[in-house]
PyMOL CGO cylinders between C-alpha atoms (Angstrom):
from pymol import cmd
from pymol.cgo import CYLINDER

trace = [
    CYLINDER, 89.72, -227.67, -50.83, 90.35, -225.42, -48.29, 0.3, 1, 1, 1, 1, 1, 1,
    CYLINDER, 90.35, -225.42, -48.29, 89.10, -221.45, -48.95, 0.3, 1, 1, 1, 1, 1, 1,
    CYLINDER, 89.10, -221.45, -48.95, 91.53, -218.47, -49.22, 0.3, 1, 1, 1, 1, 1, 1,
    CYLINDER, 91.53, -218.47, -49.22, 90.93, -215.61, -46.81, 0.3, 1, 1, 1, 1, 1, 1,
    CYLINDER, 90.93, -215.61, -46.81, 90.86, -212.54, -48.29, 0.3, 1, 1, 1, 1, 1, 1,
    CYLINDER, 90.86, -212.54, -48.29, 89.92, -209.28, -46.44, 0.3, 1, 1, 1, 1, 1, 1,
    CYLINDER, 89.92, -209.28, -46.44, 87.63, -207.45, -47.98, 0.3, 1, 1, 1, 1, 1, 1,
    CYLINDER, 87.63, -207.45, -47.98, 89.58, -204.06, -47.87, 0.3, 1, 1, 1, 1, 1, 1,
    CYLINDER, 89.58, -204.06, -47.87, 93.53, -205.23, -47.28, 0.3, 1, 1, 1, 1, 1, 1,
    CYLINDER, 93.53, -205.23, -47.28, 95.02, -203.01, -44.45, 0.3, 1, 1, 1, 1, 1, 1,
    CYLINDER, 95.02, -203.01, -44.45, 92.06, -201.84, -42.79, 0.3, 1, 1, 1, 1, 1, 1,
    CYLINDER, 92.06, -201.84, -42.79, 92.08, -204.71, -39.46, 0.3, 1, 1, 1, 1, 1, 1,
    CYLINDER, 92.08, -204.71, -39.46, 94.44, -207.23, -38.71, 0.3, 1, 1, 1, 1, 1, 1,
    CYLINDER, 94.44, -207.23, -38.71, 93.33, -210.59, -40.15, 0.3, 1, 1, 1, 1, 1, 1,
    CYLINDER, 93.33, -210.59, -40.15, 94.58, -212.88, -37.08, 0.3, 1, 1, 1, 1, 1, 1,
    CYLINDER, 94.58, -212.88, -37.08, 92.55, -213.11, -34.05, 0.3, 1, 1, 1, 1, 1, 1,
    CYLINDER, 92.55, -213.11, -34.05, 95.48, -214.93, -32.26, 0.3, 1, 1, 1, 1, 1, 1,
    CYLINDER, 95.48, -214.93, -32.26, 97.89, -212.34, -33.03, 0.3, 1, 1, 1, 1, 1, 1,
    CYLINDER, 97.89, -212.34, -33.03, 99.34, -210.07, -30.07, 0.3, 1, 1, 1, 1, 1, 1,
    CYLINDER, 99.34, -210.07, -30.07, 96.56, -207.28, -29.20, 0.3, 1, 1, 1, 1, 1, 1,
    CYLINDER, 96.56, -207.28, -29.20, 93.80, -209.36, -30.75, 0.3, 1, 1, 1, 1, 1, 1,
    CYLINDER, 93.80, -209.36, -30.75, 91.74, -208.76, -33.68, 0.3, 1, 1, 1, 1, 1, 1,
    CYLINDER, 91.74, -208.76, -33.68, 91.86, -205.13, -34.20, 0.3, 1, 1, 1, 1, 1, 1,
    CYLINDER, 91.86, -205.13, -34.20, 90.35, -202.20, -36.46, 0.3, 1, 1, 1, 1, 1, 1,
    CYLINDER, 90.35, -202.20, -36.46, 93.15, -200.55, -38.11, 0.3, 1, 1, 1, 1, 1, 1,
    CYLINDER, 93.15, -200.55, -38.11, 93.93, -196.62, -38.86, 0.3, 1, 1, 1, 1, 1, 1,
    CYLINDER, 93.93, -196.62, -38.86, 96.72, -194.51, -39.03, 0.3, 1, 1, 1, 1, 1, 1,
    CYLINDER, 96.72, -194.51, -39.03, 97.40, -191.10, -36.52, 0.3, 1, 1, 1, 1, 1, 1,
    CYLINDER, 97.40, -191.10, -36.52, 99.17, -188.16, -37.71, 0.3, 1, 1, 1, 1, 1, 1,
    CYLINDER, 99.17, -188.16, -37.71, 102.44, -187.57, -35.82, 0.3, 1, 1, 1, 1, 1, 1,
    CYLINDER, 102.44, -187.57, -35.82, 102.11, -183.91, -36.48, 0.3, 1, 1, 1, 1, 1, 1,
    CYLINDER, 102.11, -183.91, -36.48, 98.40, -183.44, -34.82, 0.3, 1, 1, 1, 1, 1, 1,
    CYLINDER, 98.40, -183.44, -34.82, 97.51, -186.42, -33.56, 0.3, 1, 1, 1, 1, 1, 1,
    CYLINDER, 97.51, -186.42, -33.56, 94.31, -187.17, -35.34, 0.3, 1, 1, 1, 1, 1, 1,
    CYLINDER, 94.31, -187.17, -35.34, 92.94, -190.78, -36.14, 0.3, 1, 1, 1, 1, 1, 1,
    CYLINDER, 92.94, -190.78, -36.14, 91.71, -191.79, -39.26, 0.3, 1, 1, 1, 1, 1, 1,
    CYLINDER, 91.71, -191.79, -39.26, 89.62, -194.77, -39.90, 0.3, 1, 1, 1, 1, 1, 1,
    CYLINDER, 89.62, -194.77, -39.90, 89.37, -195.45, -42.52, 0.3, 1, 1, 1, 1, 1, 1,
    CYLINDER, 89.37, -195.45, -42.52, 92.91, -195.25, -42.60, 0.3, 1, 1, 1, 1, 1, 1,
    CYLINDER, 92.91, -195.25, -42.60, 94.90, -192.27, -44.51, 0.3, 1, 1, 1, 1, 1, 1,
    CYLINDER, 94.90, -192.27, -44.51, 97.89, -192.77, -46.13, 0.3, 1, 1, 1, 1, 1, 1,
    CYLINDER, 97.89, -192.77, -46.13, 98.45, -189.31, -48.48, 0.3, 1, 1, 1, 1, 1, 1,
    CYLINDER, 98.45, -189.31, -48.48, 97.82, -186.41, -46.05, 0.3, 1, 1, 1, 1, 1, 1,
    CYLINDER, 97.82, -186.41, -46.05, 96.35, -185.74, -42.68, 0.3, 1, 1, 1, 1, 1, 1,
    CYLINDER, 96.35, -185.74, -42.68, 92.68, -184.69, -43.41, 0.3, 1, 1, 1, 1, 1, 1,
    CYLINDER, 92.68, -184.69, -43.41, 92.24, -182.65, -39.98, 0.3, 1, 1, 1, 1, 1, 1,
    CYLINDER, 92.24, -182.65, -39.98, 91.81, -178.98, -41.37, 0.3, 1, 1, 1, 1, 1, 1,
    CYLINDER, 91.81, -178.98, -41.37, 93.52, -177.41, -38.17, 0.3, 1, 1, 1, 1, 1, 1,
    CYLINDER, 93.52, -177.41, -38.17, 96.70, -179.60, -38.76, 0.3, 1, 1, 1, 1, 1, 1,
    CYLINDER, 96.70, -179.60, -38.76, 99.45, -177.33, -39.64, 0.3, 1, 1, 1, 1, 1, 1,
    CYLINDER, 99.45, -177.33, -39.64, 101.10, -180.35, -41.81, 0.3, 1, 1, 1, 1, 1, 1,
    CYLINDER, 101.10, -180.35, -41.81, 104.20, -181.77, -42.07, 0.3, 1, 1, 1, 1, 1, 1,
    CYLINDER, 104.20, -181.77, -42.07, 103.42, -185.15, -39.92, 0.3, 1, 1, 1, 1, 1, 1,
    CYLINDER, 103.42, -185.15, -39.92, 103.82, -188.81, -41.07, 0.3, 1, 1, 1, 1, 1, 1,
    CYLINDER, 103.82, -188.81, -41.07, 100.81, -190.94, -41.11, 0.3, 1, 1, 1, 1, 1, 1,
    CYLINDER, 100.81, -190.94, -41.11, 101.69, -194.20, -38.54, 0.3, 1, 1, 1, 1, 1, 1,
    CYLINDER, 101.69, -194.20, -38.54, 99.47, -197.19, -38.86, 0.3, 1, 1, 1, 1, 1, 1,
    CYLINDER, 99.47, -197.19, -38.86, 98.02, -197.46, -35.65, 0.3, 1, 1, 1, 1, 1, 1,
    CYLINDER, 98.02, -197.46, -35.65, 95.62, -200.05, -34.08, 0.3, 1, 1, 1, 1, 1, 1,
    CYLINDER, 95.62, -200.05, -34.08, 92.16, -198.91, -33.01, 0.3, 1, 1, 1, 1, 1, 1,
    CYLINDER, 92.16, -198.91, -33.01, 90.73, -199.68, -29.64, 0.3, 1, 1, 1, 1, 1, 1,
    CYLINDER, 90.73, -199.68, -29.64, 89.15, -203.09, -29.66, 0.3, 1, 1, 1, 1, 1, 1,
    CYLINDER, 89.15, -203.09, -29.66, 86.03, -202.27, -27.49, 0.3, 1, 1, 1, 1, 1, 1,
    CYLINDER, 86.03, -202.27, -27.49, 83.68, -199.30, -27.69, 0.3, 1, 1, 1, 1, 1, 1,
    CYLINDER, 83.68, -199.30, -27.69, 79.99, -198.21, -26.85, 0.3, 1, 1, 1, 1, 1, 1,
    CYLINDER, 79.99, -198.21, -26.85, 76.74, -198.31, -29.03, 0.3, 1, 1, 1, 1, 1, 1,
    CYLINDER, 76.74, -198.31, -29.03, 76.21, -194.61, -30.22, 0.3, 1, 1, 1, 1, 1, 1,
    CYLINDER, 76.21, -194.61, -30.22, 73.21, -195.87, -32.67, 0.3, 1, 1, 1, 1, 1, 1,
    CYLINDER, 73.21, -195.87, -32.67, 71.84, -199.00, -34.32, 0.3, 1, 1, 1, 1, 1, 1,
    CYLINDER, 71.84, -199.00, -34.32, 69.70, -200.04, -37.29, 0.3, 1, 1, 1, 1, 1, 1,
    CYLINDER, 69.70, -200.04, -37.29, 68.86, -202.89, -38.87, 0.3, 1, 1, 1, 1, 1, 1,
    CYLINDER, 68.86, -202.89, -38.87, 68.64, -203.31, -42.98, 0.3, 1, 1, 1, 1, 1, 1,
    CYLINDER, 68.64, -203.31, -42.98, 65.85, -205.60, -43.85, 0.3, 1, 1, 1, 1, 1, 1,
    CYLINDER, 65.85, -205.60, -43.85, 65.55, -205.34, -47.81, 0.3, 1, 1, 1, 1, 1, 1,
    CYLINDER, 65.55, -205.34, -47.81, 67.84, -206.08, -50.41, 0.3, 1, 1, 1, 1, 1, 1,
    CYLINDER, 67.84, -206.08, -50.41, 70.01, -202.81, -51.53, 0.3, 1, 1, 1, 1, 1, 1,
    CYLINDER, 70.01, -202.81, -51.53, 69.86, -201.69, -55.08, 0.3, 1, 1, 1, 1, 1, 1,
    CYLINDER, 69.86, -201.69, -55.08, 72.93, -202.08, -57.37, 0.3, 1, 1, 1, 1, 1, 1,
    CYLINDER, 72.93, -202.08, -57.37, 75.71, -201.29, -57.38, 0.3, 1, 1, 1, 1, 1, 1,
    CYLINDER, 75.71, -201.29, -57.38, 75.21, -203.48, -54.01, 0.3, 1, 1, 1, 1, 1, 1,
    CYLINDER, 75.21, -203.48, -54.01, 76.21, -207.06, -55.65, 0.3, 1, 1, 1, 1, 1, 1,
    CYLINDER, 76.21, -207.06, -55.65, 73.97, -210.21, -54.21, 0.3, 1, 1, 1, 1, 1, 1,
    CYLINDER, 73.97, -210.21, -54.21, 72.47, -212.96, -55.46, 0.3, 1, 1, 1, 1, 1, 1,
    CYLINDER, 72.47, -212.96, -55.46, 69.14, -212.15, -56.61, 0.3, 1, 1, 1, 1, 1, 1,
    CYLINDER, 69.14, -212.15, -56.61, 68.31, -216.14, -56.23, 0.3, 1, 1, 1, 1, 1, 1,
    CYLINDER, 68.31, -216.14, -56.23, 69.53, -216.50, -52.83, 0.3, 1, 1, 1, 1, 1, 1,
    CYLINDER, 69.53, -216.50, -52.83, 66.88, -215.72, -49.81, 0.3, 1, 1, 1, 1, 1, 1,
    CYLINDER, 66.88, -215.72, -49.81, 67.79, -211.88, -48.07, 0.3, 1, 1, 1, 1, 1, 1,
    CYLINDER, 67.79, -211.88, -48.07, 69.18, -211.89, -44.97, 0.3, 1, 1, 1, 1, 1, 1,
    CYLINDER, 69.18, -211.89, -44.97, 68.32, -209.21, -42.61, 0.3, 1, 1, 1, 1, 1, 1,
    CYLINDER, 68.32, -209.21, -42.61, 71.24, -207.59, -40.94, 0.3, 1, 1, 1, 1, 1, 1,
    CYLINDER, 71.24, -207.59, -40.94, 72.02, -205.20, -38.13, 0.3, 1, 1, 1, 1, 1, 1,
    CYLINDER, 72.02, -205.20, -38.13, 73.81, -201.60, -38.52, 0.3, 1, 1, 1, 1, 1, 1,
    CYLINDER, 73.81, -201.60, -38.52, 75.57, -200.24, -35.35, 0.3, 1, 1, 1, 1, 1, 1,
    CYLINDER, 75.57, -200.24, -35.35, 77.72, -197.67, -34.92, 0.3, 1, 1, 1, 1, 1, 1,
    CYLINDER, 77.72, -197.67, -34.92, 80.45, -197.30, -32.54, 0.3, 1, 1, 1, 1, 1, 1,
    CYLINDER, 80.45, -197.30, -32.54, 82.18, -194.60, -30.50, 0.3, 1, 1, 1, 1, 1, 1,
    CYLINDER, 82.18, -194.60, -30.50, 85.73, -195.32, -29.92, 0.3, 1, 1, 1, 1, 1, 1,
    CYLINDER, 85.73, -195.32, -29.92, 86.44, -193.04, -27.13, 0.3, 1, 1, 1, 1, 1, 1,
    CYLINDER, 86.44, -193.04, -27.13, 90.23, -192.69, -27.04, 0.3, 1, 1, 1, 1, 1, 1,
    CYLINDER, 90.23, -192.69, -27.04, 90.01, -192.05, -30.84, 0.3, 1, 1, 1, 1, 1, 1,
    CYLINDER, 90.01, -192.05, -30.84, 87.24, -189.49, -30.46, 0.3, 1, 1, 1, 1, 1, 1,
    CYLINDER, 87.24, -189.49, -30.46, 85.38, -191.09, -33.45, 0.3, 1, 1, 1, 1, 1, 1,
    CYLINDER, 85.38, -191.09, -33.45, 82.42, -193.38, -34.46, 0.3, 1, 1, 1, 1, 1, 1,
    CYLINDER, 82.42, -193.38, -34.46, 82.95, -196.38, -36.68, 0.3, 1, 1, 1, 1, 1, 1,
    CYLINDER, 82.95, -196.38, -36.68, 80.40, -198.57, -38.66, 0.3, 1, 1, 1, 1, 1, 1,
    CYLINDER, 80.40, -198.57, -38.66, 79.91, -202.12, -39.00, 0.3, 1, 1, 1, 1, 1, 1,
    CYLINDER, 79.91, -202.12, -39.00, 77.58, -205.18, -38.99, 0.3, 1, 1, 1, 1, 1, 1,
    CYLINDER, 77.58, -205.18, -38.99, 77.18, -207.17, -36.06, 0.3, 1, 1, 1, 1, 1, 1,
    CYLINDER, 77.18, -207.17, -36.06, 77.68, -210.73, -35.43, 0.3, 1, 1, 1, 1, 1, 1,
    CYLINDER, 77.68, -210.73, -35.43, 75.18, -213.04, -36.64, 0.3, 1, 1, 1, 1, 1, 1,
    CYLINDER, 75.18, -213.04, -36.64, 72.38, -213.52, -34.32, 0.3, 1, 1, 1, 1, 1, 1,
    CYLINDER, 72.38, -213.52, -34.32, 72.59, -209.90, -32.41, 0.3, 1, 1, 1, 1, 1, 1,
    CYLINDER, 72.59, -209.90, -32.41, 69.69, -207.56, -33.45, 0.3, 1, 1, 1, 1, 1, 1,
    CYLINDER, 69.69, -207.56, -33.45, 68.42, -204.62, -32.86, 0.3, 1, 1, 1, 1, 1, 1,
    CYLINDER, 68.42, -204.62, -32.86, 66.43, -205.86, -29.77, 0.3, 1, 1, 1, 1, 1, 1,
    CYLINDER, 66.43, -205.86, -29.77, 69.96, -207.05, -28.42, 0.3, 1, 1, 1, 1, 1, 1,
    CYLINDER, 69.96, -207.05, -28.42, 71.30, -203.54, -28.63, 0.3, 1, 1, 1, 1, 1, 1,
    CYLINDER, 71.30, -203.54, -28.63, 71.21, -200.14, -26.61, 0.3, 1, 1, 1, 1, 1, 1,
    CYLINDER, 71.21, -200.14, -26.61, 72.74, -197.09, -26.86, 0.3, 1, 1, 1, 1, 1, 1,
    CYLINDER, 72.74, -197.09, -26.86, 75.67, -197.10, -24.40, 0.3, 1, 1, 1, 1, 1, 1,
    CYLINDER, 75.67, -197.10, -24.40, 76.05, -200.85, -24.10, 0.3, 1, 1, 1, 1, 1, 1,
    CYLINDER, 76.05, -200.85, -24.10, 80.09, -201.62, -24.41, 0.3, 1, 1, 1, 1, 1, 1,
    CYLINDER, 80.09, -201.62, -24.41, 80.68, -203.88, -27.60, 0.3, 1, 1, 1, 1, 1, 1,
    CYLINDER, 80.68, -203.88, -27.60, 83.88, -205.24, -29.16, 0.3, 1, 1, 1, 1, 1, 1,
    CYLINDER, 83.88, -205.24, -29.16, 85.35, -205.86, -32.44, 0.3, 1, 1, 1, 1, 1, 1,
    CYLINDER, 85.35, -205.86, -32.44, 85.84, -209.29, -34.05, 0.3, 1, 1, 1, 1, 1, 1,
    CYLINDER, 85.84, -209.29, -34.05, 86.52, -211.10, -37.03, 0.3, 1, 1, 1, 1, 1, 1,
    CYLINDER, 86.52, -211.10, -37.03, 83.33, -211.80, -39.70, 0.3, 1, 1, 1, 1, 1, 1,
    CYLINDER, 83.33, -211.80, -39.70, 82.85, -213.17, -43.09, 0.3, 1, 1, 1, 1, 1, 1,
    CYLINDER, 82.85, -213.17, -43.09, 81.44, -210.79, -45.35, 0.3, 1, 1, 1, 1, 1, 1,
    CYLINDER, 81.44, -210.79, -45.35, 81.13, -213.44, -48.44, 0.3, 1, 1, 1, 1, 1, 1,
    CYLINDER, 81.13, -213.44, -48.44, 82.18, -216.85, -50.14, 0.3, 1, 1, 1, 1, 1, 1,
    CYLINDER, 82.18, -216.85, -50.14, 82.62, -218.30, -52.89, 0.3, 1, 1, 1, 1, 1, 1,
    CYLINDER, 82.62, -218.30, -52.89, 83.86, -221.73, -54.36, 0.3, 1, 1, 1, 1, 1, 1,
    CYLINDER, 83.86, -221.73, -54.36, 87.59, -220.23, -53.82, 0.3, 1, 1, 1, 1, 1, 1,
    CYLINDER, 87.59, -220.23, -53.82, 87.24, -217.36, -51.39, 0.3, 1, 1, 1, 1, 1, 1,
    CYLINDER, 87.24, -217.36, -51.39, 86.13, -216.10, -47.73, 0.3, 1, 1, 1, 1, 1, 1,
    CYLINDER, 86.13, -216.10, -47.73, 86.18, -212.52, -47.80, 0.3, 1, 1, 1, 1, 1, 1,
    CYLINDER, 86.18, -212.52, -47.80, 86.74, -211.21, -44.43, 0.3, 1, 1, 1, 1, 1, 1,
    CYLINDER, 86.74, -211.21, -44.43, 85.98, -208.25, -42.57, 0.3, 1, 1, 1, 1, 1, 1,
    CYLINDER, 85.98, -208.25, -42.57, 84.85, -206.83, -39.30, 0.3, 1, 1, 1, 1, 1, 1,
    CYLINDER, 84.85, -206.83, -39.30, 82.12, -207.16, -36.80, 0.3, 1, 1, 1, 1, 1, 1,
    CYLINDER, 82.12, -207.16, -36.80, 80.58, -205.63, -33.52, 0.3, 1, 1, 1, 1, 1, 1,
    CYLINDER, 80.58, -205.63, -33.52, 79.26, -208.10, -31.10, 0.3, 1, 1, 1, 1, 1, 1,
    CYLINDER, 79.26, -208.10, -31.10, 77.77, -207.41, -27.39, 0.3, 1, 1, 1, 1, 1, 1,
    CYLINDER, 77.77, -207.41, -27.39, 80.46, -207.86, -24.14, 0.3, 1, 1, 1, 1, 1, 1,
    CYLINDER, 80.46, -207.86, -24.14, 79.99, -210.89, -22.64, 0.3, 1, 1, 1, 1, 1, 1,
    CYLINDER, 79.99, -210.89, -22.64, 77.23, -210.40, -19.44, 0.3, 1, 1, 1, 1, 1, 1,
    CYLINDER, 77.23, -210.40, -19.44, 75.45, -207.66, -21.48, 0.3, 1, 1, 1, 1, 1, 1,
    CYLINDER, 75.45, -207.66, -21.48, 71.99, -207.32, -22.94, 0.3, 1, 1, 1, 1, 1, 1,
]
cmd.load_cgo(trace, "trace")
């Protein structure tokens, strides 16, 4: 039986890598002031300088950015983090990526196999689909970052 694919948070990213424009994080842009938000904002503009009155429109974020900072997670986080205590802990790498066009930094994990030794501040990375977890019925999808080919 094939697992059902479900996004960890619906509406935060496209779910089809083959879609026009490829896999993308989704934010919202205020039509009054132009501020972009991720995670998305659907109720009101969070920019305190905005005069208000603008609609919040969904926008795909830049598919590439530059490493702003990074670190690794070598321990199992405490509750409320959900993990199987019987399963071996797999270290992971977190990366903060600056999206220049949106003037924001987005946090995410790197793809499996990319560690802190493979990254450098200023390196170009791209957002790609990833898997956070799976059980017998469901594959929980998310986003990951990977270095753009030709760098390291």
